Kinemage of the C-alpha trace (Angstrom):
@kinemage 1
@onewidth
@group {chain A} dominant
@subgroup {mainchain}
@vectorlist {calphas} color= white
{ca met a 1} P 94.759 136.006 97.437
{ca ser a 2} L 91.820 135.760 95.237
{ca leu a 3} L 88.470 134.211 96.410
{ca leu a 4} L 89.645 130.814 94.732
{ca gly a 5} L 93.102 131.205 96.181
{ca thr a 6} L 94.875 131.051 92.734
{ca lys a 7} L 96.755 134.205 92.758
{ca trp a 8} L 100.361 133.959 94.187
{ca ser a 9} L 103.187 136.565 94.373
{ca val a 10} L 106.779 135.393 93.663
{ca his a 11} L 108.787 134.574 96.622
{ca gly a 12} L 112.004 136.592 96.292
{ca asp a 13} L 113.874 135.838 93.077
{ca gly a 14} L 111.624 132.766 92.692
{ca lys a 15} L 114.738 130.559 92.838
{ca thr a 16} L 116.030 130.510 96.255
{ca ile a 17} L 115.004 130.424 99.849
{ca ala a 18} L 116.948 132.482 102.338
{ca pro a 19} L 117.928 130.663 105.517
{ca gly a 20} L 114.958 131.089 108.104
{ca gln a 21} L 112.423 131.904 105.654
{ca val a 22} L 109.630 129.802 104.075
{ca val a 23} L 107.677 130.164 101.003
{ca ser a 24} L 104.303 131.104 102.313
{ca pro a 25} L 100.932 129.805 101.179
{ca asp a 26} L 100.107 132.854 98.907
{ca glu a 27} L 103.476 132.805 97.468
{ca arg a 28} L 105.182 130.566 94.889
{ca leu a 29} L 108.614 129.975 93.455
{ca ser a 30} L 109.152 130.035 89.423
{ca trp a 31} L 106.605 127.643 87.730
{ca pro a 32} L 109.164 125.147 86.796
{ca arg a 33} L 110.284 124.864 90.582
{ca thr a 34} L 106.697 124.969 91.588
{ca ile a 35} L 105.736 122.167 89.252
{ca gly a 36} L 108.840 120.249 90.559
{ca ile a 37} L 107.800 120.516 94.131
{ca gly a 38} L 104.178 119.655 93.233
{ca leu a 39} L 105.242 116.604 91.510
{ca gln a 40} L 107.178 115.724 94.838
{ca his a 41} L 104.004 116.033 96.649
{ca val a 42} L 102.473 113.389 94.276
{ca val a 43} L 105.258 111.141 94.789
{ca ala a 44} L 104.974 111.464 98.716
{ca met a 45} L 101.313 110.487 98.682
{ca phe a 46} L 101.264 107.813 95.944
{ca gly a 47} L 102.353 104.974 98.460
{ca ala a 48} L 99.898 105.606 100.962
{ca thr a 49} L 97.043 106.469 98.720
{ca phe a 50} L 97.454 103.529 96.712
{ca leu a 51} L 97.934 101.372 99.678
{ca val a 52} L 94.399 101.834 101.026
{ca pro a 53} L 92.582 100.640 97.863
{ca leu a 54} L 95.151 97.856 97.425
{ca ile a 55} L 94.289 96.455 100.848
{ca thr a 56} L 90.601 96.949 100.687
{ca gly a 57} L 90.174 95.759 97.131
{ca met a 58} L 89.124 99.195 95.881
{ca pro a 59} L 90.076 100.382 92.363
{ca pro a 60} L 93.470 102.368 92.806
{ca ala a 61} L 92.657 104.655 89.738
{ca thr a 62} L 89.379 105.634 91.126
{ca thr a 63} L 90.894 106.458 94.361
{ca leu a 64} L 93.369 108.754 92.802
{ca phe a 65} L 90.821 110.432 90.782
{ca phe a 66} L 89.022 111.425 93.711
{ca ser a 67} L 91.952 112.379 95.629
{ca gly a 68} L 93.012 114.757 92.751
{ca ile a 69} L 89.381 116.304 92.638
{ca gly a 70} L 89.047 116.470 96.656
{ca thr a 71} L 92.537 118.291 96.741
{ca ile a 72} L 91.562 121.058 94.175
{ca phe a 73} L 88.318 121.398 95.821
{ca phe a 74} L 89.948 121.730 99.223
{ca leu a 75} L 92.375 124.297 98.071
{ca ile a 76} L 89.537 126.294 96.618
{ca leu a 77} L 87.105 126.233 99.543
{ca thr a 78} L 90.016 127.219 102.099
{ca arg a 79} L 90.777 130.101 99.531
{ca gly a 80} L 94.338 128.766 98.926
{ca arg a 81} L 95.262 129.479 102.702
{ca val a 82} L 95.865 125.894 103.759
{ca pro a 83} L 98.397 123.901 101.945
{ca ser a 84} L 97.167 120.250 101.715
{ca tyr a 85} L 96.912 117.263 99.871
{ca leu a 86} L 93.717 114.862 100.461
{ca gly a 87} L 94.729 111.226 100.091
{ca ser a 88} L 93.466 108.132 101.252
{ca ser a 89} L 92.916 107.717 105.060
{ca phe a 90} L 94.176 104.734 106.673
{ca ala a 91} L 91.212 105.093 109.252
{ca phe a 92} L 88.909 103.746 106.640
{ca ile a 93} L 90.809 100.464 106.223
{ca ala a 94} L 89.212 98.537 109.209
{ca pro a 95} L 85.469 99.655 108.587
{ca ile a 96} L 85.659 99.124 104.822
{ca met a 97} L 86.885 95.572 105.091
{ca ala a 98} L 84.458 94.739 107.903
{ca ser a 99} L 81.434 96.143 106.028
{ca gln a 100} L 82.684 94.609 102.879
{ca gln a 101} L 82.155 91.092 104.415
{ca gln a 102} L 78.368 91.716 104.942
{ca phe a 103} L 77.258 94.183 102.534
{ca gly a 104} L 80.033 94.136 99.522
{ca val a 105} L 81.902 97.133 98.190
{ca ser a 106} L 78.760 99.035 97.630
{ca gly a 107} L 77.859 98.976 101.288
{ca ala a 108} L 81.179 99.989 102.252
{ca leu a 109} L 80.954 102.968 100.111
{ca gly a 110} L 77.570 103.804 101.684
{ca gly a 111} L 79.440 104.094 105.054
{ca val a 112} L 82.280 106.356 103.367
{ca val a 113} L 79.514 108.763 102.254
{ca val a 114} L 77.927 108.912 105.848
{ca ala a 115} L 81.314 109.531 107.229
{ca gly a 116} L 82.094 112.402 104.870
{ca val a 117} L 78.494 113.801 105.264
{ca thr a 118} L 79.111 113.867 109.067
{ca leu a 119} L 82.480 115.262 108.917
{ca ala a 120} L 81.204 118.069 106.609
{ca val a 121} L 78.515 118.989 109.045
{ca ile a 122} L 80.994 119.372 111.924
{ca gly a 123} L 82.929 121.547 109.692
{ca met a 124} L 79.472 123.708 109.250
{ca val a 125} L 79.327 124.055 112.928
{ca val a 126} L 82.931 125.143 113.189
{ca gln a 127} L 82.536 127.560 110.615
{ca lys a 128} L 79.292 129.166 112.073
{ca phe a 129} L 80.379 129.390 115.692
{ca gly a 130} L 84.322 129.528 115.111
{ca ala a 131} L 86.929 126.971 116.080
{ca ser a 132} L 87.207 128.372 119.719
{ca trp a 133} L 85.144 125.243 120.952
{ca ile a 134} L 87.543 123.017 119.027
{ca asn a 135} L 90.601 124.844 120.571
{ca arg a 136} L 89.180 124.109 123.988
{ca leu a 137} L 88.470 120.774 123.184
{ca met a 138} L 91.788 120.190 121.729
{ca pro a 139} L 94.267 122.511 123.350
{ca ala a 140} L 98.237 122.421 122.632
{ca pro a 141} L 98.723 119.428 125.089
{ca val a 142} L 96.129 117.355 123.231
{ca thr a 143} L 96.656 118.585 119.638
{ca gly a 144} L 100.592 118.081 119.873
{ca thr a 145} L 99.883 114.523 121.258
{ca ile a 146} L 97.453 113.691 118.650
{ca val a 147} L 99.836 114.984 115.931
{ca ala a 148} L 102.683 112.972 117.375
{ca leu a 149} L 100.845 109.814 117.843
{ca ile a 150} L 99.668 110.019 114.160
{ca gly a 151} L 103.204 110.122 112.908
{ca leu a 152} L 104.577 107.668 115.244
{ca asn a 153} L 101.818 105.176 114.902
{ca leu a 154} L 102.821 104.920 111.167
{ca ala a 155} L 106.521 103.711 112.227
{ca pro a 156} L 105.576 99.934 112.002
{ca ser a 157} L 104.576 100.464 108.355
{ca ala a 158} L 107.800 101.980 107.493
{ca trp a 159} L 109.748 99.291 109.415
{ca asn a 160} L 107.705 96.748 107.564
{ca asn a 161} L 108.584 98.104 104.166
{ca phe a 162} L 112.161 98.867 105.298
{ca lys a 163} L 112.888 95.362 106.452
{ca leu a 164} L 111.740 93.511 103.324
{ca ala a 165} L 114.440 95.466 101.145
{ca pro a 166} L 117.038 96.847 103.753
{ca val a 167} L 119.613 97.631 101.094
{ca thr a 168} L 117.283 99.809 98.758
{ca ala a 169} L 115.754 101.479 101.906
{ca val a 170} L 118.995 102.492 103.256
{ca ile a 171} L 120.122 103.972 99.790
{ca thr a 172} L 117.003 105.667 99.372
{ca leu a 173} L 116.964 107.254 102.900
{ca gly a 174} L 120.642 107.946 102.371
{ca val a 175} L 120.111 109.933 99.260
{ca ile a 176} L 117.386 111.967 100.658
{ca ile a 177} L 119.371 112.938 103.533
{ca leu a 178} L 122.435 113.648 101.428
{ca val a 179} L 120.601 115.673 98.852
{ca ser a 180} L 118.827 117.880 101.034
{ca val a 181} L 121.919 118.991 102.834
{ca leu a 182} L 124.522 119.008 100.050
{ca phe a 183} L 122.418 120.913 97.508
{ca arg a 184} L 120.511 124.171 97.400
{ca gly a 185} L 117.857 125.477 94.893
{ca ile a 186} L 115.649 123.059 92.851
{ca leu a 187} L 117.865 120.108 93.477
{ca gly a 188} L 117.894 120.429 97.415
{ca ser a 189} L 114.026 120.972 97.440
{ca leu a 190} L 113.289 118.015 95.478
{ca ala a 191} L 115.394 115.722 97.727
{ca ile a 192} L 112.665 113.412 98.420
{ca leu a 193} L 111.809 112.890 94.621
{ca val a 194} L 115.488 112.341 93.888
{ca gly a 195} L 115.763 109.754 96.699
{ca val a 196} L 112.621 107.865 95.381
{ca val a 197} L 114.074 107.965 91.790
{ca leu a 198} L 117.446 106.602 92.703
{ca gly a 199} L 115.965 104.254 94.934
{ca tyr a 200} L 113.695 102.932 92.245
{ca leu a 201} L 116.806 102.589 89.862
{ca val a 202} L 118.683 100.594 92.484
{ca ala a 203} L 115.570 98.367 93.179
{ca val a 204} L 115.595 97.540 89.168
{ca leu a 205} L 118.995 96.747 89.246
{ca arg a 206} L 118.405 94.477 92.201
{ca ser a 207} L 115.645 92.702 90.465
{ca glu a 208} L 113.024 93.884 92.983
{ca val a 209} L 110.624 95.570 90.385
{ca asp a 210} L 107.995 93.551 88.450
{ca phe a 211} L 107.059 95.114 85.173
{ca ser a 212} L 104.521 92.448 83.885
{ca lys a 213} L 101.265 94.399 84.644
{ca ile a 214} L 102.709 97.464 83.019
{ca his a 215} L 102.892 95.935 79.669
{ca glu a 216} L 99.159 94.598 79.903
{ca ala a 217} L 97.806 97.914 80.827
{ca gly a 218} L 96.376 100.558 78.285
{ca trp a 219} L 97.584 103.888 77.979
{ca ile a 220} L 94.482 105.644 78.553
{ca gly a 221} L 91.301 104.688 80.216
{ca leu a 222} L 88.530 105.716 82.635
{ca pro a 223} L 88.546 105.084 86.348
{ca his a 224} L 86.042 102.397 87.286
{ca phe a 225} L 83.144 104.076 88.851
{ca gln a 226} L 80.680 102.443 91.493
{ca thr a 227} L 77.635 103.579 93.332
{ca pro a 228} L 76.903 103.127 96.938
{ca thr a 229} L 74.293 101.337 98.913
{ca phe a 230} L 73.242 102.187 102.517
{ca his a 231} L 72.723 100.132 105.378
{ca phe a 232} L 72.009 101.138 109.046
{ca ala a 233} L 74.375 98.384 110.410
{ca val a 234} L 77.519 100.017 108.850
{ca leu a 235} L 76.982 103.228 110.796
{ca gly a 236} L 78.654 101.978 113.927
{ca leu a 237} L 81.683 101.352 111.795
{ca phe a 238} L 82.226 104.601 110.068
{ca ile a 239} L 81.041 107.313 112.610
{ca pro a 240} L 83.802 106.784 114.954
{ca val a 241} L 86.249 107.266 112.077
{ca val a 242} L 85.058 110.917 111.909
{ca leu a 243} L 86.833 111.703 115.179
{ca val a 244} L 90.014 110.647 113.552
{ca leu a 245} L 89.308 112.645 110.481
{ca val a 246} L 88.587 115.680 112.729
{ca ala a 247} L 91.815 115.233 114.726
{ca glu a 248} L 93.939 114.890 111.554
{ca asn a 249} L 92.450 117.955 109.942
{ca ile a 250} L 92.726 120.186 112.914
{ca gly a 251} L 96.384 118.879 113.564
{ca his a 252} L 97.131 119.440 109.937
{ca val a 253} L 95.902 123.217 110.169
{ca lys a 254} L 97.575 123.765 113.530
{ca ser a 255} L 100.840 122.122 112.191
{ca val a 256} L 100.782 124.515 109.063
{ca ala a 257} L 100.009 127.420 111.133
{ca leu a 258} L 102.981 126.650 113.291
{ca met a 259} L 105.240 126.157 110.231
{ca thr a 260} L 104.183 129.312 108.320
{ca gly a 261} L 103.501 131.591 111.476
{ca glu a 262} L 100.003 132.314 110.299
{ca asn a 263} L 96.704 132.083 112.012
{ca leu a 264} L 94.680 129.639 110.248
{ca asp a 265} L 92.126 128.906 112.826
{ca pro a 266} L 89.442 130.794 110.846
{ca tyr a 267} L 89.929 128.237 107.906
{ca ala a 268} L 89.487 125.124 110.265
{ca gly a 269} L 85.757 124.920 109.531
{ca arg a 270} L 86.347 125.305 105.873
{ca ala a 271} L 89.069 122.465 105.912
{ca leu a 272} L 86.635 119.969 107.784
{ca ile a 273} L 83.887 120.842 105.123
{ca ala a 274} L 86.161 120.310 102.235
{ca asp a 275} L 87.547 117.013 103.484
{ca gly a 276} L 83.753 115.999 104.430
{ca val a 277} L 82.750 116.738 100.811
{ca ala a 278} L 85.671 115.202 99.099
{ca thr a 279} L 85.007 111.955 101.174
{ca thr a 280} L 81.469 112.048 100.233
{ca leu a 281} L 82.299 112.415 96.651
{ca ala a 282} L 84.515 109.456 96.826
{ca gly a 283} L 82.084 107.299 98.484
{ca phe a 284} L 79.384 108.302 95.786
{ca gly a 285} L 82.053 107.283 92.986
{ca gly a 286} L 83.879 104.233 94.347
{ca gly a 287} L 86.991 105.861 95.915
{ca ser a 288} L 88.278 105.645 99.240
{ca gly a 289} L 87.623 108.316 102.123
{ca thr a 290} L 90.109 110.961 102.293
{ca thr a 291} L 92.102 113.068 104.794
{ca thr a 292} L 94.642 115.734 104.997
{ca tyr a 293} L 97.821 114.000 104.240
{ca ala a 294} L 100.665 113.650 106.849
{ca glu a 295} L 103.209 112.663 104.387
{ca asn a 296} L 102.897 115.950 102.571
{ca ile a 297} L 103.401 117.895 105.794
{ca gly a 298} L 106.852 116.220 105.934
{ca val a 299} L 107.416 117.270 102.279
{ca met a 300} L 106.710 120.795 103.414
{ca ala a 301} L 108.822 120.821 106.528
{ca ala a 302} L 111.710 119.507 104.435
{ca thr a 303} L 111.364 122.090 101.582
{ca lys a 304} L 110.253 125.035 103.430
{ca val a 305} L 107.779 125.465 100.597
{ca tyr a 306} L 104.144 125.881 101.781
{ca ser a 307} L 102.755 127.307 98.479
{ca thr a 308} L 99.339 126.273 97.554
{ca ala a 309} L 100.404 126.470 93.893
{ca ala a 310} L 102.344 123.444 94.375
{ca tyr a 311} L 99.222 121.481 95.707
{ca phe a 312} L 97.204 122.677 92.646
{ca val a 313} L 99.789 121.160 90.601
{ca ala a 314} L 99.681 117.978 92.633
{ca gly a 315} L 95.903 117.816 92.362
{ca val a 316} L 95.776 118.458 88.577
{ca ala a 317} L 98.691 115.774 88.176
{ca ala a 318} L 96.756 113.160 90.214
{ca leu a 319} L 93.533 113.873 88.190
{ca leu a 320} L 95.479 113.509 84.943
{ca leu a 321} L 97.423 110.458 85.876
{ca ser a 322} L 94.111 108.568 87.098
{ca phe a 323} L 93.284 108.377 83.428
{ca ser a 324} L 96.311 106.249 82.626
{ca pro a 325} L 96.107 102.723 83.686
{ca lys a 326} L 99.431 101.996 82.661
{ca phe a 327} L 100.848 104.917 84.834
{ca gly a 328} L 98.941 103.595 87.684
{ca glu a 329} L 100.529 100.033 87.300
{ca leu a 330} L 103.832 101.722 87.093
{ca ile a 331} L 103.313 103.583 90.464
{ca ala a 332} L 102.108 100.290 91.890
{ca thr a 333} L 105.621 98.828 91.073
{ca val a 334} L 107.486 101.231 93.439
{ca pro a 335} L 109.206 98.397 95.632
{ca val a 336} L 108.638 98.356 99.263
{ca gly a 337} L 112.202 99.217 100.146
{ca val a 338} L 111.892 102.569 98.376
{ca leu a 339} L 108.554 103.318 100.357
{ca gly a 340} L 110.216 102.106 103.593
{ca gly a 341} L 113.237 104.352 103.026
{ca ala a 342} L 111.123 107.510 102.376
{ca ala a 343} L 108.571 106.791 104.988
{ca thr a 344} L 111.215 106.400 107.842
{ca leu a 345} L 112.036 110.016 107.215
{ca leu a 346} L 108.356 111.542 106.423
{ca tyr a 347} L 106.769 109.759 109.310
{ca gly a 348} L 109.338 110.728 111.931
{ca met a 349} L 108.969 114.469 110.695
{ca ile a 350} L 105.296 114.039 111.501
{ca gly a 351} L 105.975 112.877 115.115
{ca val a 352} L 108.493 115.834 115.593
{ca leu a 353} L 105.772 118.130 114.443
{ca gly a 354} L 103.684 117.116 117.472
{ca val a 355} L 106.535 117.846 119.567
{ca arg a 356} L 107.121 121.326 117.941
{ca ile a 357} L 103.495 122.141 118.768
{ca trp a 358} L 104.247 121.362 122.543
{ca val a 359} L 107.292 123.595 122.504
{ca gln a 360} L 106.029 126.428 120.667
{ca asn a 361} L 103.087 126.655 122.663
{ca lys a 362} L 105.262 126.091 125.936
{ca val a 363} L 103.436 123.117 127.237
{ca asn a 364} L 104.259 122.668 130.851
{ca phe a 365} L 105.177 118.941 131.339
{ca ser a 366} L 105.713 119.414 134.977
{ca asn a 367} L 102.085 119.527 135.174
{ca asn a 368} L 100.723 115.864 135.605
{ca ile a 369} L 97.661 116.390 133.620
{ca asn a 370} L 99.700 117.184 130.495
{ca leu a 371} L 102.253 114.546 131.177
{ca thr a 372} L 99.766 111.857 131.645
{ca thr a 373} L 97.748 112.887 128.615
{ca ala a 374} L 100.735 112.759 126.337
{ca ala a 375} L 102.226 109.418 128.023
{ca val a 376} L 99.242 107.228 127.893
{ca ala a 377} L 98.018 108.485 124.387
{ca leu a 378} L 101.419 108.189 122.856
{ca ile a 379} L 101.843 104.600 124.067
{ca ile a 380} L 98.479 103.694 122.867
{ca gly a 381} L 99.161 105.193 119.359
{ca val a 382} L 102.748 103.907 118.827
{ca ala a 383} L 101.856 100.427 120.110
{ca asp a 384} L 98.759 100.560 117.927
{ca phe a 385} L 96.369 99.354 120.693
{ca thr a 386} L 93.024 97.849 119.432
{ca trp a 387} L 89.579 97.467 120.941
{ca thr a 388} L 87.119 95.125 119.417
{ca ile a 389} L 83.423 95.411 120.112
{ca gly a 390} L 81.516 92.928 117.938
{ca asn a 391} L 82.542 93.860 114.281
{ca leu a 392} L 83.691 97.390 115.273
{ca gln a 393} L 87.328 97.920 115.880
{ca phe a 394} L 89.130 100.823 117.273
{ca ala a 395} L 92.886 100.995 116.423
{ca gly a 396} L 95.747 103.095 117.720
{ca ile a 397} L 95.136 106.358 116.166
{ca ala a 398} L 91.480 106.635 117.277
{ca leu a 399} L 92.139 105.024 120.818
{ca gly a 400} L 95.212 107.389 121.158
{ca thr a 401} L 93.006 110.206 120.289
{ca ala a 402} L 90.177 109.391 122.581
{ca ala a 403} L 92.473 108.649 125.493
{ca ala a 404} L 94.236 112.056 125.070
{ca leu a 405} L 90.782 113.795 125.081
{ca ile a 406} L 89.423 112.060 128.014
{ca ile a 407} L 92.226 111.995 130.108
{ca tyr a 408} L 93.046 115.591 129.624
{ca his a 409} L 89.537 116.929 130.237
{ca gly a 410} L 88.729 114.233 132.869
{ca met a 411} L 91.862 114.896 135.057
{ca asn a 412} L 91.550 118.740 134.451
{ca ala a 413} L 87.922 118.669 135.730
{ca leu a 414} L 88.663 116.335 138.654
{ca ala a 415} L 91.634 118.664 139.770
{ca lys a 416} L 89.657 121.747 139.478
{ca trp a 417} L 86.816 120.085 141.451
{ca arg a 418} L 89.301 119.075 144.161
{ca gly a 419} L 91.646 121.842 143.795
{ca thr a 420} L 94.690 119.764 143.705
{ca ala a 421} L 96.393 120.998 140.453
{ca thr a 422} L 96.993 124.414 138.622
{ca asp a 423} L 95.538 124.770 135.058
{ca pro a 424} L 97.588 122.745 132.660
{ca leu a 425} L 97.631 125.571 130.133
{ca glu a 426} L 99.594 127.902 132.512
{ca val a 427} L 103.213 127.964 132.073
{ca glu a 428} L 105.448 128.073 134.911
{ca val a 429} L 107.721 131.248 134.608
{ca glu a 430} L 110.941 131.240 136.581
{ca ala a 431} L 111.895 134.374 138.536
{ca glu a 432} L 114.380 136.478 136.759
{ca pro a 433} L 117.671 136.928 138.520
{ca ala a 434} L 118.206 140.303 140.470
{ca ala a 435} L 120.172 142.852 138.568
{ca his a 436} L 123.480 143.556 139.752
């Protein structure tokens, strides 16, 4: 790989992926296939990336612009070793809406900037002193739990969309499943994109798509940029978000490392710095805070393609599309049924990846510390527990993450003090049967 991470070797014949193999971050398929998979990543992130600004009243095109910029910067800073797309973080929804009530959009953007800077500083500490302290803070029992609860926490979002147009959602999901198993090569790799396109056509036939805003929008136009203002009162709203971003980034790095078989710990600090800078830039220009996108982990798990070349394509495509208001409105017409069908698969894959972290690291669930950590945190995340203190609200992912950390380390410390339990990271090994 070059220092910019923009040199890739061609995987095999560039056309097919042999059973049991994956396309590594420093490899790529042929450029037509790479572009197709990159566009599939764009499709995967669109629903959630647009959802945050639509809910918070931020300009979708501006969010898309900084999403593309942030993704490209992330890939360069991690030297093309960590495949990821940076999209809008759901963790910012509550603090943005709360701060807007008192300080308007500019005040909310100031909070986004503060969160981004804080995340970047944490990344610098990790880069300077290594990720070992994060590994001790979030070992496999904790990391697997956090990754799983992030995916499962999104389940209600998938269901809320699914039930509004169940016929379209079932067809979308069914097409994705069938295409992925019935076809190989480029068509099989683009199962999600094919499912979304066919689901969209079904929604059109069922009169579930409103095209009125597309006709009113122009073909080319600049995103709407806005500068932030800073207020001390919003710090309590945004600083806790950083914990979620750290968990999402570390979980993403560990998930990709698990799927590719590569040690990516040396790039954990770079990933945090890159996401912090991307979030900071978004805050200074009027976009939503960013994070490594779980939806795209699902795409990688489905396609077995972890090439960062595809993510460069996705970043550039998002950047270019942000200059087309008409295309932005077109994407906004993607109906809830299509999003619900695709999300049912993608969000479920994220949850299962958390389980894979447990399995691959041989987490011992006969140990009560590991069992309690996962049990409590998962229920908090899946049920989306909330805790409100004044204007500050902590939701399921933040509370589940905090619960996993506090329960694991708290129980471990008490158990060691009392001598009542073994190390939760030790794996029980069954005695081998005697030879005959």
